C-alpha positions in Angstrom: 8.7 -4.8 -3.7 7.1 -4.5 -0.3 5.7 -7.6 1.4 6.0 -6.4 5.0 5.1 -3.2 6.7 4.3 -1.7 10.1 0.8 -0.3 10.5 -0.2 2.7 12.6 -1.2 1.6 16.2 -2.4 5.0 17.6 -5.9 5.9 16.6 -5.3 9.6 17.3 -2.2 9.7 15.2 -4.0 8.0 12.3 -6.9 10.5 12.5 -4.6 13.5 12.7 -2.4 12.6 9.7 -5.1 11.2 7.4 -8.1 13.2 8.5 -10.3 10.1 8.8 -11.4 7.9 11.7 -9.9 4.4 11.5 -12.2 1.5 11.8 -12.8 -0.2 15.1 -10.8 -3.2 14.0 -7.4 -1.8 12.8 -6.0 -5.3 12.1 -2.4 -6.3 12.6 0.4 -3.9 13.5 3.0 -6.1 11.8 1.5 -6.7 8.4 2.3 -9.4 5.8 0.4 -10.6 2.7 -3.2 -11.8 3.6 -3.0 -10.1 7.0 -5.8 -7.7 8.0 -5.0 -4.0 8.0 -6.7 -0.8 6.9 -6.9 1.3 3.8 -8.5 4.7 2.9 -10.8 5.2 -0.1 -13.4 7.4 -1.5 -16.8 5.9 -0.6 -18.6 4.4 -3.6 -21.6 6.6 -2.9 -19.6 9.8 -2.6 -20.7 11.0 -6.0 -24.5 10.7 -5.6 -24.9 14.1 -3.9 -25.8 12.7 -0.4 -24.3 15.1 2.2 -24.3 12.3 4.7 -21.7 10.4 2.8 -18.1 11.4 3.8 -15.5 12.4 1.3 -13.3 9.5 2.4 -13.5 6.5 4.7 -11.2 4.0 6.3 -12.0 0.3 6.0 -10.5 -3.0 7.2 -9.2 -5.2 4.5 -6.6 -7.8 3.6 -3.1 -6.9 2.3 -3.0 -8.5 -1.1 -5.7 -7.7 -3.7 -8.4 -10.3 -4.2 -10.0 -9.9 -7.6 -13.7 -10.7 -7.9 -13.0 -13.9 -9.9 -10.7 -15.4 -7.3 -11.8 -18.7 -5.8 -9.9 -18.1 -2.5 -8.2 -15.4 -0.6 -4.8 -17.0 -0.8 -4.2 -15.2 -4.1 -3.3 -12.2 -1.9 0.1 -13.9 -1.3 1.0 -13.0 -4.9 -1.0 -9.7 -5.3 0.3 -7.5 -2.5 2.2 -5.3 -5.0 1.1 -4.1 -8.4 3.7 -3.0 -11.0 2.6 0.4 -12.4 4.1 -0.6 -15.8 1.7 -3.7 -16.1 -1.2 -2.9 -13.8 -3.5 -2.0 -16.6 -3.1 -5.4 -18.3 -2.6 -7.9 -15.5 -5.9 -9.8 -14.8 -5.6 -9.4 -11.0 -5.4 -5.6 -11.2 -6.8 -4.3 -14.5 -10.4 -3.9 -13.3 -9.4 -2.0 -10.2 -7.1 0.2 -12.3 -9.7 0.8 -15.0 -12.3 1.8 -12.4 -9.9 4.0 -10.6 -10.4 2.1 -7.3 -7.7 4.2 -5.7 -6.8 3.9 -2.0 -4.2 5.2 0.4 -2.5 2.7 2.7 -1.5 4.2 6.0 1.9 2.9 7.3 4.4 3.7 9.9 7.2 2.0 8.0 8.0 -0.5 5.4 10.7 -3.2 5.5 13.0 -4.1 2.6 15.9 -6.6 2.4 19.4 -5.1 2.1 21.6 -7.6 0.2 24.8 -5.6 0.2 26.4 -8.0 2.8 25.5 -11.0 0.6 22.4 -12.0 2.6 19.0 -10.4 3.2 19.0 -8.0 6.1 15.6 -6.6 6.9 15.8 -2.9 7.1 13.1 -0.4 8.4 12.3 2.5 6.1 10.2 5.3 7.5 9.5 9.0 7.0 12.5 11.1 8.0 10.2 13.6 9.9 8.6 10.8 12.0 5.1 11.2 10.4 3.2 8.3 8.9 3.5 7.4 5.2 0.6 7.2 2.8 1.2 4.6 0.0 -0.8 4.7 -3.2 -2.8 1.5 -3.8 -5.8 -0.1 -5.4 -8.7 -1.7 -3.5 -11.2 -4.4 -4.5 -13.9 -6.6 -2.9 -14.5 -10.3 -3.1 -17.8 -12.1 -2.2 -17.4 -15.3 -0.3 -20.5 -17.4 0.6 -20.6 -15.8 4.0 -19.3 -12.2 3.6 -17.7 -9.5 1.5 -13.9 -9.3 1.9 -12.2 -6.0 1.0 -8.5 -6.1 0.0 -5.8 -3.8 -1.3 -2.4 -3.7 -3.1 0.5 -1.3 -3.1 1.5 0.2 -6.4 5.2 0.1 -7.3 7.6 1.8 -9.7 11.2 1.3 -10.8 13.9 2.4 -8.3 17.1 1.7 -10.2 18.0 5.4 -10.0 16.7 6.2 -6.6 19.4 7.2 -4.1 18.0 5.2 -1.2 15.8 2.5 -2.6 18.3 1.2 -5.1 20.2 -0.3 -2.2 17.6 -3.0 -1.6 16.7 -6.4 -3.1 19.1 -8.9 -4.7 21.9 -7.5 -6.9 20.6 -9.2 -9.9 17.0 -8.0 -9.4 15.4 -4.9 -10.7 15.1 -2.3 -7.9 11.5 -1.4 -7.0 9.8 0.9 -4.6 6.2 1.5 -3.5 4.6 4.8 -4.5 4.7 7.0 -1.5 2.3 10.0 -1.8 2.9 13.4 -0.5 0.3 14.3 2.2 -1.2 17.1 0.1 -1.9 14.6 -2.7 -3.8 12.0 -0.7 -7.2 13.5 -1.7 -6.2 14.1 -5.2 -5.2 10.5 -5.6 -8.5 9.3 -4.2 -10.4 11.6 -6.6 -8.3 11.0 -9.7 -9.8 9.5 -12.8 -8.4 6.4 -14.4 -6.7 8.3 -17.2 -4.8 10.4 -14.7 -3.6 7.6 -12.5 -0.1 7.4 -14.0 0.5 11.0 -13.1 0.9 9.9 -9.5 3.4 7.1 -10.2 6.5 9.1 -9.1 9.3 8.3 -6.6 9.3 9.9 -3.2 12.5 12.0 -2.7 15.2 10.1 -0.9 15.7 12.9 1.6 12.2 12.3 2.9 13.0 8.7 3.9 15.3 7.2 6.5 16.6 3.6 6.7 17.1 2.4 10.2 19.7 -0.1 11.4 18.4 -3.7 10.7 15.7 -4.7 13.1 14.8 -8.2 14.3 11.6 -9.5 12.7 9.4 -12.6 13.1 9.7 -13.8 9.5 12.2 -13.5 6.7 11.4 -10.9 4.0 12.1 -13.6 1.4 9.9 -16.3 3.0 
């Protein structure tokens, strides 16, 4: 599971890799649940035939999906990851999954705890070629009395058999990893119908990822 990631700071790099202009407010660079960051989605008006509507857009939102029925945004502290095996039935995610509210979450790296030493050592995992990563997610919006709040979650799959990602999390816990999309499938994911969503729930090859030496972070990954 991923509760901490590094967002992309450089606007030009964001635009070059994802072919979409980031919002003016790009949120935090060091992102934790309920922190502001960005996500990429297909505009809700994209299918009405208006040529002025872009094929995709980047929006600011909170990390941790806030379903429409929530009473406060703090629910995002429990909904930052959605298990692909149960996403269709979990109350927090099932509507976004049913409606194919797909998004791509732009990241520079994710952080996972390496427990092989007996304690959690935060480790940075990034693209081995230095390019950003696009993580498959779901988005939603929540109406507060004063504004509309967008939010998003990362989709995850089992990683027990993954050469790299099986090294993280507690020994007794199931190994999990986020769904990292290939760049040529970003648009396909955004366009995919609900019945095709599971086709994208595949692991990224271990050779495409690199785990750096542990880095100092401001908060514990298990906080």
